[in-house]
C-alpha positions as CSV (number, residue, x, y, z in Angstrom):
1,M,98.1,117.3,75.1
2,I,96.6,113.8,76.0
3,F,99.3,112.0,74.0
4,S,101.9,113.8,76.4
5,W,100.4,112.9,79.4
6,I,100.1,109.0,78.6
7,I,103.8,109.2,77.9
8,K,104.5,110.8,81.4
9,I,102.2,108.4,83.0
10,A,104.3,105.3,81.0
11,L,107.7,106.8,82.2
12,W,106.4,107.2,85.7
13,A,105.4,103.7,85.6
14,L,108.8,102.8,83.9
15,A,110.7,104.5,86.9
16,G,108.7,103.3,89.6
17,F,109.3,99.7,88.5
18,A,113.2,100.3,87.8
19,A,113.1,101.8,91.4
20,S,111.2,98.3,93.0
21,K,113.5,96.1,91.1
22,I,116.4,97.9,91.9
23,M,115.6,98.4,95.7
24,K,114.5,94.5,95.5
25,G,110.8,95.7,96.5
26,R,107.7,93.5,96.1
27,P,105.6,94.2,93.0
28,D,102.6,96.2,93.8
29,G,100.9,96.7,90.4
30,L,101.1,99.3,87.9
31,L,99.3,102.1,89.9
32,S,102.0,102.0,92.4
33,N,104.4,102.0,90.3
34,I,103.2,105.3,88.5
35,L,102.6,106.9,92.1
36,L,106.2,105.9,93.1
37,G,107.6,107.0,89.7
38,L,105.5,110.3,90.1
39,V,106.9,111.0,93.8
40,G,110.5,109.7,92.7
41,G,110.4,112.1,90.1
42,V,109.7,115.0,92.3
43,V,112.2,113.7,95.0
44,G,114.5,113.3,92.6
45,N,114.5,116.6,91.0
46,L,114.5,118.0,94.7
47,L,117.7,116.0,95.5
48,F,119.4,117.0,92.2
49,S,118.4,120.6,92.4
50,L,120.3,120.6,95.9
51,I,123.7,119.9,94.5
52,G,123.0,121.8,91.4
53,L,122.2,119.4,88.9
54,D,119.3,119.2,86.2
55,S,118.0,116.7,83.9
56,I,117.7,118.1,80.4
57,N,116.1,115.4,78.4
58,G,113.9,112.4,78.8
59,V,116.7,109.9,79.7
60,G,117.8,112.2,82.3
61,N,114.2,112.7,83.6
62,I,114.0,108.9,84.1
63,I,117.3,108.6,85.4
64,V,116.3,111.3,88.2
65,S,112.9,109.9,88.6
66,V,114.5,106.2,89.4
67,I,117.0,107.6,91.7
68,G,114.3,109.6,93.9
69,A,112.2,106.7,93.6
70,C,115.0,104.6,95.1
71,A,115.4,107.2,97.8
72,V,111.7,107.1,98.5
73,L,111.7,103.1,98.7
74,F,115.0,103.2,100.9
75,C,113.0,106.2,103.5
76,V,110.1,103.8,103.6
77,K,112.1,100.6,104.4
78,K,113.7,102.5,107.3
79,C,110.4,104.0,108.7
80,S,108.9,100.6,108.5
81,R,111.8,98.7,110.4
82,N,111.7,101.2,113.2
83,N,108.0,101.0,113.3
84,S,107.6,97.3,113.4
85,D,110.4,97.3,116.4
86,K,108.1,99.2,119.0
């Protein structure tokens, strides 16, 4: 039980780190990467379910989480640019 949570947290951190590198974000630390990976997993699963796709294994879950985290970072960057112009 505890080991599966450790694995999940490590995968979320990996997904958040990969997304921050892909989107050329600044490194914010381990906790930020874990949260970004977690939110990215939720967003990625939502986006993929809208188009009728599903991930079936660990590698698929990481890819979905990275894509979702990239989408989250993209939205955050767009919103922060719009707010800084006002």
